[in-house]
N, C-alpha and C positions, 0 to 999 in steps of 0.2 A: 532234697527235703521238701515235703509238701507244706503248704500254709497251715494246715490243721495241726501237723506235728509241731511246728514252730509255736503256735498259740497254746498247744497243750503243754509244751515245755515251759512256756511263760507262766501258765496257771500253776503248774507244779512247783515252779520256782517260788511263787508267792506263798504257796502252802507249805513250802519246805520239803516237798517230795522230790525224789530222785528223777532227773531228766532222762528221756529216751535217747540213746546214742544214735547218731545219723552218720552213715558211711558216706565217703566221697563217691562221686559218680562221674562217668563219662557220658557226654551228651553229643549226639550226632544230629546235624542239621544239613539241609540241602537248599540250593537256589531253586528258582521256579522251574528251570528246565532239567533239573537233576544232572547237570553237567559238572557241578562242583559239590563236593561234600566237605563239611567243616566239623571240627572237633573242638569241644570246650570241656573243661573239668570243673567240678564243684568241690568245695572244701568239706572235709569231714567235720562233724559237730558232736560236742558232748561225748567224747570218747569213742566216736565211731571210727571205722577203719578208713585210712586214706585210700584214694583211688590208685590202682596199680596199672601197669602196662597190660596185664592180663585182662583187667576190667575193660580197658580201651579196646583191645582186639576182639573181646567177646561182643562189645557193643557194636563195633564195625560189622562183624559177621551177622549180628542180629538184625541190623538195618539193611543187609544185602549189598553193602559196598564192596565191590570186587575189582574195579578197574584201577590198576596201577596205584595201589595204596602205598603211601609213604608215611613212616612213623617218626621221622627225624624231628619234626616240629612237635609231635605228641610227647616225645621223650623230653624235650626242652621244657614243655609245660609242666611235666612232672618234677623235673629237677629244680626248676625255678619257682614252682608252685604259683603259676600265673593263672589263678582261678578266674573263670568267667570270660577269658579271652579266646576268641575263635581262631583256629588255624586250619589251613587247607590241607586235607589229607588225601584227597583224590580229585583228579580233574579228567573229565571225559575227553574224547577225541571228536572234534566236530567233523561233520561230513564235508567233503570237498565236492561242490556242485560241478557237474560236467560242463566242459567248455562248449560254447556254441560253435557250429561249423562256420567256416569262413573261406573266402576265395581270394587268392592273391593274383591280381592281373599284372602281367609283365608289360602292359602298354597302358597309356593314358586312356581312361574311359570317357573320352570326349572327342568330338569332331571339330572343335574350335580351330579356326585358321589363325595362326600366329606366325609372324615373320621369324625366320630362324636366325639365331645369334651365333656368331663365330667365336673362336677361342679368345679373340681379343676384344670381344664385345661388339664387333661390327654386325650390322643387321642386313639380312638379305631379304628385301621385300618381294623378290620373285620366288622365294621358297617359303610357302605358307603352310607346309605340312598337309596339303590336301591328299597327297598319296602316301600311304604307309605300306611299302612293299613287304610281303611276307612269303616265304617259300614253304612248300609242302613239308610237313613234319616239324616245323618250327613250333616251339612251346608258346602258348598264349596265356594260360592260366594254370595255377596249382590250387587244387581243392583240398581243404582240410575238413574232414568229417567230424561231427560232434562226438564227444565221448560221454560215458555214463557217470563219470566222476568216481569218488571213493566214499564208501560208507563210513559213518562215524559210530561211536559207542558212548553211552552215558556212564556215570559212575556205578550204576547197577549192572553194567555189562550188557545193556539192551542196545541192539543195533539201531542206528539212525540212518535212514536211507537218504541219499543225495538227490538233488534235482538234476535230471539228465539234461545235457545240452540240446539246443534246438538245431535242426538241420538247416543248412544254408540253401537258399534258392538260387539257381543259376540257369542260364540258357545256353544250349549248344546250338549256335547259329548256323546258317547255311555256309557250307564250305569249311566247317570245322568238325572235329570228331573228338569224342571222349574215350579214354581207355577203359578196359574191363573193370579195373578197380575203382573207376570213377574218381580218380585223383588228379588227372591232367587233361586239359583241353589243348589240342594241337591243330595246326592247319592241315586240312585234308587236301587242299589244292594250293597252288601259288596264285597270288593276286593282291588285291587291295584290301587291307584290314579296316573295317569300319565298325563303329559302335552304334548299335541301333536296338531299340526296344529292350534295353537292359542286358544286352549281351553283344559279343563280337560276331561278325559275319565276314565272309571273304568273297569278294566279287572278282571273277576271273577276267571280266571286261570292265575297264574304267570308262564310265559314261560321263562326259561333261555336258550338262543339259543346255548350256549356252556357249559363250565364247571363252577362249583361253586368253586371259588378260590380267589386269591387276587384281581382279576378284578371285582368281584361281592360282596365280603364279605359274611358274614353269611346271611342266609335267614330265616326270621320269618314272615309267611304270614297267613292270616285268611282264605284263600281259597285253592283251589287245586294248587299244584306245579308240573310243568313239567320241568325236567332238561334233555336237549337233549345230554349233555355230561356226564362227571364224577363229583364226589364230591371229592375234594382234601383233603389231610391229615390235620387234626385239624380244619376242617370247619364243620359247623352245618347247617342242613336244618330242619326247623320246619314248621308244617302246622296244621291249625285247621280242615282241611279236609284230602285229600289224597295226597300222594307223589308218583310220577312216575319218575324214573331215567333210562335213556336209557343206560348209561354206568355203570361204577364200582364205588362203594363207598369204599375208602381205608383210614383206620385210621381216619374215620370221624364219625359223629353222625347224625342220621335221626330220627325225632320224629314226629308222626302224630296222630291226634285224629281220623282219619279215617284209611285207609289202606296204605300199602307201597308196591310198585311194582318196583323191580329192574330187568330190562331186562337182565343185565349181572349178577352182583353179589356183594358180600360184602367180604372185607378182613380186618380183625382186626378192626372192627367197631362196634358201638352200634346202634341198631335199636329198636325203641319202637313204637308200634301201638296199638290203641284201636280196630282196625278192623283186617283184615287179613294181612299177610306178604307173598309175593310171589317173589321169586328170582331165578336166574339161578344157582348160587352156593353160598355157605356160608362157609367161611374159617376163623377160629380163631376169630369169632365174637360173640357178646352177643346180643341175640334177645329176645324181650318180646312182645307178642301180645295177645290180648284178643280173637281174632278170630282164624282162621285156619292158618297153616303154610305149605308152599309147596316150594320145591326146588329140583334140580337135584342132589345135594350133600350137605352134612354137614361134614366138616372136623374140628374137635376140637371145641373149644368154648362152648357156652351155649345157649340153646334154651328153653324158657319157653313159652308154648302155651296154651291158654285157651280153644282151640278147639282141632283139630286133626292135627298131624304132618304127612304129606304125602310126601313120596319120591318115587314116582313110574314113574316119567318122566325121560327120559334119563337114566343115570346109576342108579339113585335112590339109592345112597349109603350114609351111615352115619358111620363114625368111629372117635373115640376120642371124648372127651368132656363129658358134663353132660346135658341131655336133658329131659325136663318134658313136658308131654302132658296131660291136664286134660281130654280130650275126648278119643283119641285113637292114635295109632302109626302104620303106615303102610309104608313099604319100600321094595325095591328090595333086597338090601344088607345091613346087619348090621355087623360091625366089619371088620377085615382083616385077611388074612392068617398069619400075624405076631402077631396075638393076641393083637392088639391095645386095650388098656383099654377104654371101652366105657360104659357109664351109661345111662340107659333108665328108666324113671319113669312114670307110668301112674297114673292119678288122682292127687289130690293135697297132696298125702302122704308125698312128700318131704317137702313141706311147713309146713304141720302139724307136721311132725317129728321134724323139726327145731324149731317150736314153742314149742313143748313139751319139747325139750331139754332146751330151754331158761327158760321155766316155772319151770322145775325141778331144774335148777341151782338157780333160784330166791327163790324157796321154801327152798332150803338148806341154803341159806344165811339168810333168815328170821328166820329159826329155830335156827341157831347159835346165831343170835342177841337176839332172845327171851330167849335162855338159859342163856346168859350173864346177861340180864335184871333181870331174875328170881333170879340169884345168888346175884345181887346187892340188890334186894328187900328183900331177906331173911336175908342178913347181917344187913341191916338197921333196919328191923323189930326186929331182935334179940337185937340190941343195944337199941332200944326204950323200949323193954320189960324189959331189965335188968337195964338200966341207966335212965329211965324216958324220958321226951320230948327231941326230937332231936333239934339241932340248926336249924335255919330257912333254911339255904342252904341245909342241909342234908334232912330236911323234904320235901323241894321242889324236891330234887333228888329222894326221895322215891316215891312221887306222879307221877313224870315223868316216872319212871321205870315201875310202875304199869299200867299207861295209855298206854304207848308204847307197853308193852307186849300184852295187849288185842288187840291193833290195829294190831300188827304183826300177831297174831293168826287169826284175821278175814281175813287178806290178804291171809294167807296160805290156809284157807278154800275155799276162792274164786278161787284161782289158782288151787287147787286140783280138784275143780269141773270142771274147764276148761280142765284139763288133762284127766279127765274121759270122757268128750265129745269128745276130740281128739281121744282117744283110740277106742271109739265106731265108730267114722267116719272111722278110719283106718280099723277096722274089717268089716265094711259094705261098702267096696269100690264098690261093684257091679260087674257086668260082664264087664270086660274091657280086651282088647286083644292087643297083639303086633302081627302084621301079616307080615311075611317075604315071599316075592314072589320067591326069588332065594336062597341066601346064608346067613346063620347065623353062625358067627364064634366064637370060644372060646375067652374069654377075655371080653365078654359083660356081664354086671351086670343089672339085671332087678328087678325093685321093683313095685309091684302092691298092694296098701293098705299097710298092715303091713308085707306082705310076700316078701321075697327076694330070688332071684335065680341068680346063677353064671353059665353062659353057659360053659359047659366043653367039648363040642365036636362040630364038624362041622355038621350042619343040612341044608337041603334044603326044601323049601316050607313047612314052619312050622308056627304054631301059638303058642303063649305063653299066658296062661290065668289060671284061677283057676279051679281046678278039683272039683269033687263033695264034697270032704272033705275040700275045701277051701284053698288048697295048690297050689302053682304055679306048672304048669306042661306043657310039650309039648303036644299040642293038634293036632288033624288032621287038615290039611290045608283047610281052607274055606276062599276064597277071601273076602266075605262079610258076616261075622257072623251076625245073626239077631239082636243081642243086642249090637253090637259095634257102637260107634258114629262115626266111620270112614266111614260110608256109605255115 
């Protein structure tokens, strides 16, 4: 009802005239965003018609409200005649904004060096996390692309567009690769995973710019390792490939499945390689390599070489220690004027001789045990013969003694066969030579196959090998004998 009609009815009332009837009405209102529509009803006046549900639906339609209209509250207004109260009859659906893209890294995005903690809380100050080994094909990161979100609608049925998500920025670093869908970053090569310039990269060669020490911790890497400085005492460098060290290895350990190259040398260290070992000098160190070994000097220690030991560069001297070369041995100088005890072995005779000694000792032990078992069995069998059946425990002892004796006898037979094989290998060591370009001094012990020689005088430019009768002898100097593997 309008204000004019109310005033007019008041004036008419004062004059005694009949009032104008006013019908009840439905009123629709909206919030500012048109995401909500409300209904209220007015009371009829002066004989007007009350508002009906049809009035309400007509008013809703007239105002264009179409989204998920509900009339439950409207019906309650009518039933309870709650005039002037607003009730919600329609609520729009708000848009869902798109999610921004994101990237989930499977590794820490930092290169911070932190001592590793064990399961019991113990701290390893030699494992600082400098190396993060990763193999080709290993997953590094998962990329989640942005989405557009979902549209909304207001009470008038008008679409409300969402805000699309923002794409994520990422870097595909050196040594990594992204798939066609651009959802995964993986390792394209095996190497060391490093975080740099906002992304991960992989280096196939691990470069230590200075020393391996407390600042780096131990090194254990699946690729090549290059140490530009030294390796400090009690530290270890391991590689699935090759190790190159520009400085000195002192009181340390170097292990490589490839080769080891020390531009300076090794002091009181352990070096193991499946390939070659090449170094400037070797002092009081233990070296094992499956390939060839070369150095300017060997002073003490032990060298076991699956190929040829070559000391012809620089001084090319070896004195002190025990050294084995499966292939051949060539040097400028072996021994010293002071008769330093030095042992040189060609072929695997040293290994075979040690194995033979171990087998012989084991056979002796088995034979002693067999003898004792035989004595036990004889005593029990004599008791059984003279006194009848033995008690259960003694019968079990007799059975065990007989079975064990036959087991030991079989083992002795097998071990004896292996000793025969070793002796044959020692006798057929083949043509192998020790070649000395300059000086060979007394105090040097040479073993080739089963033959042993102790150098008793100073010689120059000489070879040691087997003569026609198979005995070790000094042979005419030939820098490259046709049958030596030192070529």
